[in-house]
C-alpha positions as CSV (number, residue, x, y, z in Angstrom):
1,X,-12.8,7.1,11.9
2,X,-10.6,9.2,9.5
3,X,-9.5,7.6,6.2
4,X,-6.1,8.6,7.1
5,X,-5.7,6.4,10.1
6,X,-5.0,3.5,7.2
7,X,-1.9,5.0,6.3
8,X,-0.5,4.0,9.4
9,X,-2.2,0.8,10.1
10,X,0.6,-1.3,8.8
11,X,4.0,0.3,10.2
12,X,5.4,3.7,9.5
13,X,4.1,5.5,7.0
14,X,5.8,6.6,3.7
15,X,4.3,10.1,2.1
16,X,5.6,11.3,-0.5
17,X,4.4,15.2,-1.4
18,X,4.0,16.4,-5.3
19,X,3.9,20.0,-6.6
20,X,0.9,19.1,-8.8
21,X,1.7,20.2,-12.6
22,X,5.3,20.2,-12.2
23,X,6.4,19.4,-15.3
24,X,2.7,18.8,-16.1
25,X,-0.3,17.0,-14.5
26,X,-0.1,14.1,-16.7
27,X,3.0,13.5,-15.3
28,X,2.0,14.2,-11.6
29,X,-0.4,11.4,-12.3
30,X,2.1,9.2,-13.3
31,X,4.3,9.6,-10.7
32,X,2.3,9.2,-8.0
33,X,1.1,6.2,-9.4
34,X,4.2,4.7,-9.5
35,X,4.7,6.1,-5.6
36,X,1.9,4.1,-5.0
37,X,2.8,1.0,-6.5
38,X,5.7,0.9,-4.6
39,X,4.2,1.5,-1.1
40,X,3.4,4.7,-0.6
41,X,1.2,4.9,2.3
42,X,-0.6,8.7,1.5
43,X,-0.2,11.3,-1.1
44,X,-0.1,15.1,-0.8
45,X,-0.7,17.0,-3.2
46,X,0.3,20.6,-3.3
47,X,-1.7,23.4,-5.3
48,X,1.3,25.6,-6.8
49,X,1.0,29.2,-5.6
50,X,2.7,32.5,-7.4
51,X,4.7,33.2,-3.8
52,X,5.3,30.3,-1.5
53,X,6.8,30.8,1.9
54,X,7.7,27.4,2.6
55,X,9.9,25.3,1.1
56,X,13.5,25.6,-0.5
57,X,14.6,27.1,-3.7
58,X,13.6,24.0,-5.8
59,X,10.0,23.8,-4.1
60,X,9.4,27.7,-5.1
61,X,11.1,26.8,-8.6
62,X,8.6,23.9,-8.7
63,X,5.7,26.5,-8.2
64,X,6.7,28.7,-10.7
65,X,6.9,26.3,-13.3
66,X,3.8,24.6,-11.8
67,X,1.6,28.0,-12.6
68,X,3.5,28.5,-15.8
69,X,2.0,25.4,-17.3
70,X,-1.1,26.7,-17.0
71,X,-2.0,24.9,-13.8
72,X,-5.3,26.0,-12.1
73,X,-7.3,24.6,-8.9
74,X,-10.2,23.1,-11.0
75,X,-7.5,21.3,-13.1
76,X,-5.7,19.9,-9.9
77,X,-9.4,18.7,-8.6
78,X,-9.8,17.3,-12.2
79,X,-6.3,15.0,-11.6
80,X,-7.5,13.9,-8.4
81,X,-10.9,12.3,-9.5
82,X,-9.1,10.6,-12.0
83,X,-6.6,9.3,-9.9
84,X,-9.4,7.9,-7.1
85,X,-10.4,5.7,-9.8
86,X,-7.7,3.1,-9.4
87,X,-6.2,4.4,-5.9
88,X,-7.6,4.1,-2.8
89,X,-4.5,5.5,-0.2
90,X,-5.3,8.3,1.4
91,X,-5.0,12.0,-0.5
92,X,-4.3,15.3,1.6
93,X,-3.9,18.8,-0.7
94,X,-2.0,21.5,0.8
95,X,-2.4,25.2,-0.9
96,X,-1.7,28.6,0.7
97,X,-5.1,30.3,2.5
98,X,-5.0,32.5,0.0
99,X,-6.1,30.0,-2.6
100,X,-8.6,28.5,-0.4
101,X,-10.3,32.0,0.1
102,X,-10.1,32.7,-3.7
103,X,-12.1,29.1,-3.8
104,X,-14.5,30.0,-1.5
105,X,-14.0,27.3,1.5
106,X,-16.9,26.0,1.4
107,X,-17.3,25.5,-2.4
108,X,-13.2,24.2,-1.9
109,X,-13.9,21.4,0.8
110,X,-17.6,20.2,-0.4
111,X,-15.7,20.0,-4.1
112,X,-12.9,17.9,-1.8
113,X,-15.3,15.4,-0.2
114,X,-16.5,14.6,-3.7
115,X,-13.6,13.5,-4.7
116,X,-11.9,11.5,-2.1
117,X,-9.4,14.5,-0.3
118,X,-8.8,12.9,3.0
119,X,-7.2,15.9,4.5
120,X,-6.5,19.4,4.3
121,X,-3.1,21.3,5.3
122,X,-2.6,25.0,4.9
123,X,1.2,26.0,6.2
124,X,0.0,29.5,6.6
125,X,-2.8,29.1,8.5
126,X,-1.7,30.5,12.0
127,X,-3.4,27.7,14.3
128,X,-5.3,30.1,16.7
129,X,-6.8,31.3,13.0
130,X,-8.0,27.5,12.1
131,X,-11.8,28.3,12.7
132,X,-11.7,30.1,9.5
133,X,-11.6,26.7,7.8
134,X,-12.9,24.2,10.2
135,X,-16.2,24.4,9.6
136,X,-16.7,23.6,6.2
137,X,-13.7,21.4,7.2
138,X,-15.6,19.4,10.1
139,X,-19.1,19.6,8.4
140,X,-17.4,17.6,5.0
141,X,-15.3,15.3,6.5
142,X,-11.8,16.2,5.6
143,X,-9.3,16.2,8.2
144,X,-7.7,19.9,8.9
145,X,-4.0,18.2,9.5
146,X,-2.5,20.4,12.2
147,X,0.9,21.2,12.6
148,X,4.2,21.9,14.5
149,X,7.9,22.8,14.0
150,X,10.5,20.3,15.7
151,X,11.8,23.9,17.4
152,X,8.6,24.2,19.1
153,X,8.4,24.7,23.0
154,X,5.2,26.6,23.3
155,X,1.1,25.5,22.1
156,X,2.5,22.3,21.5
157,X,-0.5,20.8,24.0
158,X,-2.9,22.5,21.9
159,X,-2.0,22.0,18.9
160,X,-1.8,18.2,19.8
161,X,-4.9,18.0,21.3
162,X,-6.6,19.5,18.7
163,X,-4.9,16.9,15.4
164,X,-7.1,14.7,13.9
165,X,-6.0,12.5,10.7
166,X,-2.2,13.0,11.8
167,X,0.2,16.1,13.6
168,X,2.2,17.3,10.9
169,X,5.9,18.2,12.3
170,X,8.6,20.4,10.3
171,X,12.4,19.5,11.0
172,X,13.7,22.6,11.0
173,X,17.1,23.5,9.0
174,X,19.8,23.0,12.0
175,X,17.4,21.2,14.1
176,X,18.3,18.4,15.8
177,X,17.0,15.1,16.4
178,X,16.7,15.8,20.9
179,X,14.5,18.8,19.5
180,X,12.5,16.2,17.7
181,X,12.0,13.8,20.1
182,X,11.4,16.3,23.0
183,X,8.2,17.1,21.0
184,X,7.1,14.1,20.1
185,X,7.3,13.1,23.8
186,X,5.0,16.0,24.9
187,X,2.5,15.3,22.1
188,X,2.3,11.5,22.8
189,X,1.0,13.1,26.7
190,X,-1.8,14.2,25.1
191,X,-2.8,12.3,21.9
192,X,-2.7,9.4,20.3
193,X,-2.8,10.9,16.9
194,X,0.1,9.6,14.9
195,X,3.0,12.2,14.1
196,X,4.4,12.0,10.8
197,X,7.4,14.4,10.2
198,X,8.4,16.2,7.1
199,X,12.4,15.9,6.0
200,X,13.4,18.0,3.6
201,X,17.3,16.8,3.7
202,X,18.5,14.6,1.4
203,X,21.0,13.2,3.8
204,X,19.9,9.9,4.5
205,X,21.7,9.3,8.1
206,X,19.2,12.4,9.6
207,X,16.3,10.8,7.3
208,X,16.5,7.5,8.8
209,X,17.3,8.3,12.4
210,X,14.7,10.8,12.7
211,X,12.4,8.0,11.3
212,X,12.5,6.3,14.4
213,X,10.9,8.7,16.5
214,X,7.6,9.1,14.4
215,X,4.9,7.0,13.1
216,X,5.8,8.4,9.8
217,X,7.5,10.4,7.1
218,X,6.7,12.8,4.7
219,X,9.3,13.8,1.8
220,X,9.3,17.1,-0.2
221,X,12.0,18.5,-1.6
222,X,13.6,14.9,-2.8
223,X,10.4,14.2,-4.5
224,X,10.2,17.8,-5.7
225,X,14.1,17.5,-7.4
226,X,13.7,14.4,-8.8
227,X,10.4,15.5,-10.9
228,X,12.4,18.8,-11.8
229,X,15.4,17.1,-12.7
230,X,13.9,14.2,-15.0
231,X,10.9,15.7,-16.2
232,X,8.7,13.2,-18.1
233,X,10.9,10.4,-17.1
234,X,10.5,11.3,-13.5
235,X,7.9,8.5,-13.0
236,X,9.9,5.7,-13.2
237,X,12.7,7.6,-10.6
238,X,9.8,8.1,-8.0
239,X,8.4,4.5,-8.1
240,X,12.6,3.1,-7.4
241,X,13.0,6.4,-4.8
242,X,9.7,5.1,-3.3
243,X,10.9,1.8,-3.1
244,X,14.1,2.7,-1.3
245,X,12.7,4.6,0.9
246,X,9.1,1.7,2.1
247,X,11.9,-0.8,2.4
248,X,14.2,1.2,4.8
249,X,10.8,2.2,6.9
250,X,9.8,-1.4,7.1
251,X,13.2,-2.1,8.8
252,X,12.8,0.3,11.6
């Protein structure tokens, strides 16, 4: 069984997203530790990219800051290896296809396995092209996380059937709770793989209303905003934010 399932073993999972190297790798490591200390169930660690297509302006700016600070894929692998000395919750690494291709898919996935990465998210990888990475993921025991938009109507069952680890549902701007409910209902007819929704909005009512429908919540923009605003002082802020989120998820 995938190690990622542990994130969903004790209720709804809280999964914060970090852009590695923003503002620097040392601060990223400290913030990850604070999030886990305060109840985070899974950590998504993002490899910054020069031209990100996903995420809002804050996420794009954080990518640029990290790259300007000299972060590299190898430095991020070293960061994860160091975090694994004292952190046992699942790690999922995310990065654009070009990052994996430039590193070499087999080399990338073998390194992931060696340092304790449990899953890979490639946001610009079309479902039909997942075979580009899937053989290496299967060989090295790293879940290739499938993604689906909350407004999708086609291919949902096919994507859900292929999902391992968890199914990553993207809440689209302007989307509705009913659209998400409809997607989850379809997913439940074909798989029991956990569903997690990524909510970029800091609108608390929308956040918690939507969280009721799924097995876990991924927060990206709110975490990135805290890192950008507080810089070296952000780990404490991230820890407090994670503690509040976990408590509210437990109350659902």
